[in-house]
C-alpha positions in Angstrom: 13.7 -45.3 -5.8 14.7 -44.5 -9.3 15.4 -40.9 -8.6 17.4 -41.8 -5.5 19.5 -44.4 -7.2 20.4 -41.9 -10.0 22.7 -39.9 -7.7 20.0 -37.7 -6.0 20.3 -39.5 -2.6 21.6 -36.9 -0.3 19.3 -35.7 2.5 18.4 -32.4 1.1 17.1 -33.9 -2.4 15.3 -36.7 -0.5 13.4 -33.9 1.5 12.8 -32.0 -1.7 11.1 -35.0 -3.4 9.5 -35.7 -0.3 7.9 -32.5 0.2 6.9 -32.4 -3.4 4.7 -35.4 -2.8 6.8 -37.4 -5.2 8.3 -40.1 -2.7 7.6 -41.5 0.8 10.1 -41.4 3.7 9.6 -43.8 6.5 6.3 -45.0 4.9 5.1 -41.4 5.4 3.5 -39.0 2.8 4.2 -35.3 3.1 0.5 -34.5 2.5 -0.4 -36.3 5.8 -1.8 -33.6 8.2 0.5 -34.5 11.0 3.8 -34.3 8.9 2.6 -31.1 7.2 2.1 -29.4 10.8 5.4 -30.4 11.6 6.9 -28.6 8.6 4.9 -25.5 8.9 6.3 -25.0 12.5 9.6 -24.2 11.0 8.7 -22.1 8.0 10.6 -18.9 7.6 8.2 -16.0 8.0 9.5 -12.5 6.8 6.9 -10.7 4.6 8.7 -7.7 3.3 6.9 -7.3 0.1 3.7 -5.2 0.5 1.4 -5.0 -2.4 -1.1 -1.9 -2.3 -4.5 -1.9 -3.8 -3.9 1.8 -4.1 -7.1 2.4 -6.0 -9.6 0.0 -7.3 -10.6 2.6 -9.9 -9.3 2.2 -13.4 -9.5 4.1 -16.8 -9.7 0.6 -18.7 -12.4 -2.0 -18.7 -10.3 -5.1 -19.4 -12.5 -8.1 -20.1 -10.6 -10.5 -17.7 -9.7 -8.0 -14.8 -9.4 -10.3 -11.9 -9.3 -7.3 -9.4 -12.7 -5.8 -10.5 -15.5 -5.6 -7.9 -18.4 -3.3 -8.8 -19.2 -2.5 -5.2 -15.7 -1.1 -4.4 -14.7 0.2 -7.8 -14.3 3.8 -6.6 -12.4 3.0 -3.4 -8.9 4.4 -2.7 -6.3 3.6 -0.1 -5.3 6.3 2.4 -1.8 7.1 3.4 -2.4 6.6 7.0 -3.1 2.9 6.5 -0.2 2.5 4.2 2.3 3.9 6.8 0.7 1.9 9.6 1.2 -1.2 7.4 4.9 -0.5 6.5 5.6 0.3 10.1 4.1 -3.0 11.3 6.3 -4.9 8.8 9.4 -2.7 9.8 8.9 -3.3 13.5 8.4 -7.1 13.3 10.7 -8.1 10.4 13.2 -5.2 9.8 14.1 -3.1 6.8 14.3 -3.8 3.0 10.8 -3.4 2.4 9.3 -3.3 -1.0 6.0 -1.4 -1.7 4.1 -2.2 -5.0 1.7 0.4 -6.3 -1.3 -1.8 -7.7 -4.7 -1.1 -8.8 -7.0 -0.5 -10.7 -4.7 2.0 -12.3 -2.5 3.6 -9.5 -1.5 6.6 -11.9 -5.0 7.8 -11.7 -3.6 9.0 -8.2 -0.3 10.3 -9.2 -0.4 13.6 -7.2 -1.2 11.5 -4.0 1.5 8.9 -5.1 4.0 11.7 -5.0 3.2 12.7 -1.6 3.0 9.1 -0.3 6.4 8.1 -1.9 8.2 11.2 -0.2 6.5 10.9 3.0 7.4 7.1 3.5 11.1 7.6 2.2 11.3 10.3 4.8 10.3 7.8 7.5 11.8 4.6 6.2 15.0 5.4 4.0 15.6 1.9 3.0 12.1 1.3 1.3 11.9 0.4 -2.3 9.1 1.0 -4.8 7.6 -0.7 -7.7 4.4 0.1 -9.8 2.2 -2.0 -12.1 0.4 0.2 -14.6 -1.4 0.0 -18.0 0.8 2.9 -19.1 -1.9 5.0 -20.8 -1.5 7.9 -18.6 2.2 8.1 -18.6 3.7 11.5 -19.4 7.1 13.3 -18.9 6.4 14.4 -15.4 5.4 10.9 -14.1 8.2 9.2 -15.9 10.9 11.7 -14.6 9.5 11.0 -10.9 9.7 7.4 -11.3 13.3 7.5 -12.6 14.2 10.0 -9.8 13.0 7.8 -7.1 14.3 4.4 -8.6 10.7 3.1 -8.8 10.7 -0.1 -10.8 7.9 -0.4 -13.4 5.8 -3.1 -14.6 3.5 -2.2 -17.7 0.6 -4.5 -18.6 0.1 -5.0 -22.4 -1.3 -8.1 -24.4 -0.4 -7.1 -27.9 0.8 -4.8 -30.4 -2.4 -4.4 -32.5 -6.1 -3.9 -31.8 -6.9 -7.8 -32.2 -4.1 -9.0 -29.9 -4.8 -6.2 -27.4 -8.5 -6.3 -27.7 -9.4 -7.3 -24.2 -7.7 -4.2 -22.9 -9.9 -1.4 -23.8 -11.2 1.9 -22.6 -14.8 2.4 -21.5 -16.0 3.2 -25.0 -14.3 0.1 -26.5 -11.3 1.7 -28.0 -8.2 -0.3 -27.7 -5.5 0.9 -25.2 -2.7 -0.5 -27.4 -1.2 2.7 -28.8 -1.5 4.7 -25.6 0.3 2.0 -23.8 3.0 1.9 -26.3 3.3 5.7 -26.3 3.7 5.2 -22.5 6.3 2.6 -22.7 8.3 5.1 -25.3 8.0 8.0 -22.8 9.5 5.8 -20.0 12.4 5.0 -22.2 12.8 8.6 -23.2 13.7 9.3 -19.4 15.8 6.4 -19.0 13.4 4.1 -17.2 13.7 0.2 -17.9 10.2 -1.2 -17.6 9.1 -4.8 -17.9 6.0 -6.1 -19.7 3.2 -8.1 -18.3 1.2 -10.2 -20.9 -1.8 -12.1 -20.1 -2.1 -15.2 -22.2 -5.7 -15.8 -23.6 -7.2 -17.5 -26.6 -7.3 -13.8 -28.2 -3.5 -13.4 -28.3 -1.9 -16.7 -27.9 -0.8 -16.9 -31.6 0.7 -13.4 -31.3 2.8 -13.4 -28.1 6.1 -14.0 -29.8 5.6 -11.2 -32.2 4.5 -8.8 -29.2 7.7 -10.0 -27.4 9.8 -9.1 -30.4 8.1 -5.7 -31.1 8.4 -4.7 -27.5 12.1 -5.9 -27.5 12.6 -3.6 -30.5 11.2 -0.7 -28.5 13.8 -1.5 -25.6 11.9 -4.0 -23.1 14.0 -6.9 -22.2 12.1 -8.4 -19.2 8.7 -10.1 -19.6 6.3 -12.1 -17.6 3.5 -14.0 -19.4 0.5 -14.7 -17.0 -2.1 -17.1 -17.2 -5.8 -15.9 -17.4 -7.1 -15.8 -13.8 -10.9 -16.5 -13.5 -11.9 -13.9 -10.8 -13.4 -10.5 -10.8 -14.7 -9.4 -14.3 -12.8 -12.6 -15.5 -15.2 -15.0 -13.9 -17.3 -15.2 -16.8 -14.8 -15.6 -19.5 -13.2 -19.0 -18.5 -14.7 -20.9 -21.5 -13.6 -18.5 -24.2 -10.7 -17.0 -22.8 -8.7 -19.7 -21.0 -6.3 -21.8 -22.7 -6.5 -25.6 -22.3 -3.5 -27.5 -21.1 -2.2 -28.5 -24.6 -2.5 -24.9 -25.7 -0.8 -23.7 -22.7 2.1 -25.9 -23.1 2.6 -25.0 -26.7 2.7 -21.2 -25.9 5.2 -21.9 -23.0 7.4 -24.1 -25.2 7.4 -21.6 -28.0 8.4 -18.9 -25.5 11.3 -20.8 -24.3 12.5 -21.6 -27.9 12.0 -17.9 -28.8 14.1 -16.8 -25.8 16.8 -19.5 -26.3 17.2 -18.7 -29.9 17.4 -14.9 -29.5 19.8 -15.1 -26.5 22.1 -17.6 -28.2 22.9 -14.8 -30.8 23.6 -12.0 -28.5 27.1 -10.9 -27.8 26.0 -8.1 -25.2 24.3 -9.3 -22.0 22.2 -6.0 -22.1 20.3 -7.6 -25.0 19.2 -10.7 -23.3 15.5 -11.4 -23.0 14.1 -12.9 -19.9 10.5 -14.1 -19.1 9.9 -14.8 -15.5 7.7 -17.9 -15.5 10.1 -19.7 -17.8 13.0 -18.8 -15.5 11.0 -20.1 -12.4 10.1 -23.5 -14.3 13.7 -24.0 -15.3 15.1 -23.2 -12.2 12.9 -25.6 -10.2 13.6 -28.4 -12.6 17.4 -27.8 -12.6 18.0 -26.9 -9.0 15.0 -29.1 -7.5 13.9 -26.0 -5.5 11.8 -23.0 -5.9 13.5 -19.6 -6.3 10.3 -17.6 -6.3 7.8 -17.4 -3.6 4.8 -18.1 -5.7 6.2 -21.4 -6.8 7.3 -22.5 -3.2 5.3 -25.0 -1.2 3.6 -23.5 0.7 3.6 -20.4 -1.4 4.8 -17.0 -0.1 1.2 -15.7 0.9 1.5 -14.4 4.4 5.3 -15.5 4.6 7.1 -13.4 2.1 4.3 -10.9 1.0 1.1 -9.2 2.3 -1.4 -7.1 0.5 -3.3 -4.1 1.6 -6.8 -3.6 0.1 -8.2 -0.1 -0.5 -10.2 -0.4 2.6 -7.2 -1.0 4.8 -7.7 -4.6 5.3 -4.6 -6.6 5.2 -4.6 -10.0 3.1 -1.8 -12.7 2.7 -1.8 -12.1 -1.0 -3.3 -9.4 -3.4 -5.1 -12.2 -5.5 -7.3 -12.6 -2.4 -8.6 -9.1 -2.4 -11.2 -9.7 -5.1 -12.8 -12.5 -3.1 -15.3 -11.9 -0.3 -13.8 -11.2 3.3 -12.8 -14.6 4.2 -9.1 -14.1 3.4 -8.9 -10.9 5.7 -6.3 -11.0 8.2 -7.5 -7.8 10.1 -7.6 -4.1 9.5 -4.2 -2.5 9.9 -5.5 -0.1 12.5 -6.4 -3.1 14.7 -2.9 -4.7 14.8 -0.2 -3.9 17.3 2.2 -6.6 16.6 2.4 -8.0 13.0 4.3 -11.2 13.8 1.8 -12.2 16.7 -1.1 -11.4 14.3 0.2 -13.6 11.6 1.0 -16.4 13.9 -2.5 -16.4 15.2 -4.5 -15.7 11.9 -6.6 -18.7 10.8 -6.4 -17.0 7.4 -2.5 -17.2 7.4 -2.5 -20.7 9.0 -4.6 -21.8 5.9 -2.2 -20.3 3.5 0.7 -22.0 5.2 -1.0 -25.4 4.9 -1.5 -24.7 1.1 0.3 -27.3 -0.9 1.7 -26.7 -4.5 
């Protein structure tokens, strides 16, 4: 009642508060099963983002890797399954598809990637590509290829020294920090504009702003600071890696202040810094709505994105792949009409019923 009396009483904002679980409408709560089912009938379903587990193999042994699974560590995704998945999406939901090469470390298969990118572009000219990499394998040839085909690049790095980046090591225990920094510099050498992904843990929480500043000096303008995710190899690290709520809030607050102070001093928009999670949070507060699928309710799993495991199984989201088979929609070779498969999938229905 307080919110509605403060000028927020139009239908849209009433429904926003209602579906956020903050207010009742007609003495009903949005979390009631019947009400939820009515909402889900009208959900927009158009998954045009496809995340590929291009390979489960990796040249690093990051302590918190959520994607690690010992029994499938050496599995690779084949081109036929990728093409099948892209065609299924295209046939049901149209063009403007974005394919993300993920891993493991996708650049371990760079020769295959060159073939797959060129082949997909030949059949689906409007397709766009992205890659998430640890950057340690970056060289001139790869960097030129990524630039030529307008492949957007995210580089994973947690810090700019051995301590803050200590969880991201090679097999022998040597930190990957210097190799990743070399890879970032190689990308800029060929006019790529990578973003940086930083996983926030107790090991680097006090150095995140220093890391962002140093990476900005190299040329990076766009960041995403991720929370530690207790899955895969990271299952055992929750107690000594995950920040508690107060620590998390403190770091997020400091990031917002750092970005605000930095951007306020800039006269050239090219020098502005962005951090994706902060933007999502601010827009949700200011506009009363989610502008990114992971903060929508329900989230974008199975609605705005799909993920393809190295075995060719289709999932609603790539974060489900490290789990058991309970989140498999089906193998892509078994699907003839993707829209029908998503509509009838109990896995997808469970995602649509997920409340944030």
